Every structure is written in C-alpha cells, then in structure tokens.
C-alpha positions in Angstrom: -209.9 121.1 31.1 -211.9 123.2 28.7 -209.8 122.0 25.7 -210.0 118.4 26.8 -213.8 118.5 27.3 -214.2 120.2 23.9 -212.1 117.5 22.2 -214.2 114.7 23.7 -217.4 116.6 22.7 -216.1 116.9 19.2 -215.4 113.1 19.1 -219.0 112.5 20.3 -220.4 114.7 17.6 -218.4 112.8 14.9 -219.8 109.4 16.3 -223.3 110.8 16.3 -223.0 111.8 12.7 -221.5 108.5 11.7 -224.5 106.8 13.3 -227.1 109.0 11.6 -229.0 105.9 10.2 -229.3 104.7 13.8 -230.4 107.9 15.5 -231.6 110.0 12.6 -232.6 113.6 13.5 -232.6 112.6 17.2 -228.8 112.3 17.0 -228.6 115.5 15.0 -230.4 117.3 17.9 -227.8 116.1 20.4 -225.0 116.9 18.0 -226.2 120.5 17.6 -226.5 120.8 21.4 -223.0 119.6 21.9 -221.7 121.9 19.1 -223.2 124.9 21.0 -221.3 123.8 24.1 -218.0 123.6 22.2 -218.6 127.1 20.8 -219.3 128.4 24.3 -216.2 126.6 25.7 -214.1 128.3 23.0 -215.5 131.6 23.9 -214.7 131.0 27.6 -211.2 130.0 26.7 -210.9 133.1 24.5 -210.0 131.0 21.4 -212.8 133.0 19.7 -213.8 136.6 20.5 -217.1 138.1 19.6 -218.9 141.3 20.8 -220.0 141.1 24.4 -223.6 141.6 23.5 -223.6 138.8 21.0 -221.8 136.5 23.5 -224.5 137.4 26.1 -227.4 136.5 23.9 -225.5 133.4 22.6 -225.4 132.1 26.2 -229.1 132.9 26.7 -230.2 131.0 23.5 -228.1 128.0 24.5 -230.1 127.8 27.7 -233.4 128.3 25.9 -232.7 125.5 23.4 -231.4 123.2 26.1 -234.6 121.4 27.0 -236.2 121.3 23.4 -233.0 119.8 22.0 -232.7 117.2 24.8 -236.3 116.2 24.7 -236.0 115.8 20.9 -233.0 113.5 21.5 -235.0 111.6 24.1 -237.4 110.5 21.3 -234.6 108.0 20.4 -235.1 106.3 23.8 -238.9 106.3 23.7 -240.4 102.8 23.0 -244.0 103.9 22.1 -245.9 106.7 20.5 -247.5 107.7 23.8 -244.1 108.6 25.3 -243.1 110.4 22.1 -246.3 112.5 22.2 -245.7 113.3 25.8 -242.2 114.6 25.0 -243.6 116.8 22.2 -246.4 118.2 24.4 -243.9 119.1 27.2 -241.6 120.7 24.7 -244.4 122.9 23.4 -245.5 123.8 26.9 -241.9 124.7 27.9 -241.5 126.9 24.8 -244.7 128.7 25.6 -243.6 129.1 29.3 -240.3 130.7 28.0 -242.2 133.2 25.9 -244.4 134.2 28.8 -241.4 134.7 31.1 -239.4 136.7 28.5 -242.4 138.9 27.7 -243.1 139.7 31.3 -239.5 139.8 32.7 -237.3 140.5 29.6 -234.4 138.5 28.3 -232.0 138.7 31.2 -230.4 136.7 34.0 -233.4 136.8 36.4 -235.7 135.4 33.7 -233.1 132.7 32.9 -233.0 131.8 36.6 -236.8 131.1 36.4 -236.7 129.1 33.2 -233.6 127.0 33.7 -234.8 125.4 36.9 -237.9 123.6 35.5 -235.8 122.6 32.4 -233.2 120.9 34.5 -235.8 119.1 36.5 -237.7 117.8 33.4 -234.6 116.6 31.6 -233.2 115.0 34.7 -236.5 113.2 35.4 -236.8 111.8 31.8 -233.2 110.8 31.6 -233.4 108.9 34.8 -236.6 107.2 33.6 -234.9 106.1 30.3 -231.7 105.1 32.2 -233.7 102.7 34.5 -235.8 101.5 31.5 -232.8 100.5 29.4 -230.8 99.2 32.3 -233.3 96.5 32.9 -232.3 94.8 29.6 -228.7 96.1 29.4 -227.3 92.7 30.5 -228.6 90.7 27.6 -228.7 93.3 24.8 -225.6 95.3 23.8 -227.6 98.1 22.2 -229.6 98.5 25.4 -226.4 98.7 27.3 -225.3 101.5 24.9 -228.6 103.4 25.5 -228.2 102.9 29.3 -224.7 104.5 29.1 -226.1 107.4 27.0 -229.1 108.1 29.2 -227.0 107.6 32.4 -224.6 110.2 31.1 -227.4 112.7 30.8 -228.6 111.8 34.4 -225.1 112.5 35.7 -224.6 115.7 33.6 -227.9 117.3 34.6 -227.4 116.5 38.3 -224.1 118.4 38.0 -225.9 121.2 36.0 -228.4 121.4 38.8 -225.5 121.9 41.3 -224.0 124.6 39.1 -227.4 126.2 38.8 -227.8 126.4 42.6 -224.3 127.7 43.1 -224.3 130.3 40.3 -227.9 131.4 39.8 -229.4 130.9 43.3 -226.4 131.3 45.7 -224.5 133.6 43.4 -221.2 132.0 44.5 -218.0 134.0 44.0 -216.0 130.8 43.4 -216.3 131.0 39.6 -213.1 129.1 38.8 -214.3 126.2 40.9 -217.7 126.2 39.2 -215.9 126.1 35.8 -213.9 123.1 37.0 -217.1 121.3 37.9 -218.6 122.3 34.5 -215.6 121.0 32.5 -215.2 117.8 34.5 -218.9 117.2 34.0 -218.6 117.4 30.2 -215.5 115.2 30.2 -217.3 112.4 32.0 -220.5 113.1 30.1 -218.7 112.8 26.7 -216.8 109.6 27.8 -220.1 107.9 28.7 -221.8 109.0 25.4 -218.8 107.8 23.4 -218.9 104.4 25.2 -222.7 104.1 24.6 -222.3 105.0 20.9 -219.5 102.5 20.4 -221.6 99.8 22.0 -224.5 100.6 19.7 -222.2 100.5 16.7 -220.9 97.1 17.8 -224.4 95.8 18.3 -225.5 97.0 14.8 -222.4 95.4 13.2 -223.0 92.1 15.0 -226.5 92.0 13.4 -225.2 91.9 9.9 -226.2 88.6 8.2 -223.5 85.9 8.3 -222.4 84.1 5.2 -225.0 81.6 4.1 -223.8 78.4 2.6 -225.2 77.4 -0.7 -226.9 74.1 -1.1 -223.9 72.7 -2.7 -221.7 73.7 0.2 -224.2 72.4 2.8 -224.4 69.0 1.0 -220.6 68.6 0.7 -219.0 66.5 3.3 -216.0 67.9 5.2 -213.2 65.5 5.1 -211.7 67.1 8.3 -215.0 66.9 10.2 -213.7 64.4 12.7 -210.2 65.6 12.9 -210.4 66.9 16.4 -212.5 64.2 17.9 
C-alpha cells in the first residue's frame, strides 16, 4: 500500500509540474508537500535509511510545513484578494504560534500534539469552503469540476488525518499497523482525486484553444456539398 500510494503521489507531482502555467507556485507548494510524503513513505518502507535523529526531525519539519504549504496552495482556489490576504495572515499567525510552542515546550512529540491539531482544523475548514464554492459551478464548468475534485480530495484527506491524529497523538493507540493502513489508503484516494481534478483542468484548458478561423475567401466560398444530407 505504501508503494502504491507513493506511485500515485509521484504521478500527481508530475501532473502538477506539467500544469505549472496553470497553478504557478501554488502547484509547486503542493508538489513539494507531496514529495515530502513520498520521502517519508520510503523511510517507513525502509527503501531509504537515514540516522534516527535525522528521521525524527524530518518528520517534525513535515508537520511544521504542512499548514503553510497547504494554505499557499489554497491561493489557487481563492477568487479575490481578500481571501488571499486572509490565507497569508493565518499562515503568518500559525508560524508565530509554532515558534512560541517550540520555544516553551521544545521540539518534541508533546509540542507536535499541540500544533498539529489547529493546523488540521484550519486546513479542513478552508478546503471544505473551497470545495463547496467550486462545487456550485462544477456542473457547467469543467475547470471548476477539476477544482472541486482537488479541494474535495483535501477535505477527505484531512478528515482522515484528523482521525489518525486522534488515534496516534491523543489516544496513543497500539494498533500502529492499522493506522498505517488508514494512512496509505487515504493517500491513494487523495492522489486519485487530485489526478482526476488535474486531468479535468488540463482538458478544460485544451478546449479553450482557439479553433481554426476561416479566411474571408473560405467564408465566401460556397460548399457544393452543403445540401448533401438534407
């Protein structure tokens, strides 16, 4: 499951980079986030081995960068400057909150437990807002359908992450293998929805390319087969 989720995540990264003109650095933020997940999956599957201390801090930094990267990606969904500024302000406030927690509690599991919870709540709330917003026009606009798939994927993923957070950090469950199954299944569904959304956006952009415009000579020329099928 880890290998399958990593493969789908890699395909998602490729599509994000292919669509750079569409999403610009917003897509790069999501691509970097997904690349981190692939790296952590490879560590979990022991395809890569690094010193335990480095692995520990790699996991911590992944959790720290989670919200800033996702809110930066959400700029792609925002339809006005007011929403974009709000996302930036919340990102800055969250980074400041992280610094205060780490300075007072240190960089450890208890401090992660404190900072991950609000991050999950914020990302879930914004992703749900953008999902509903784009779902309203998804029926008539293919690009909006693609955005609805992408934002809906984040809603699903972060609800699952919230469940994992409760089981692992709060309840300290011993069923680690089952938690990993939830984790990998989440990324498989998450990646599949992101890929679907990106393909819909690509199809929408391709359909907007200008069609062949007839010259005046061609327009004025009568078609001898014009009434063939009448």
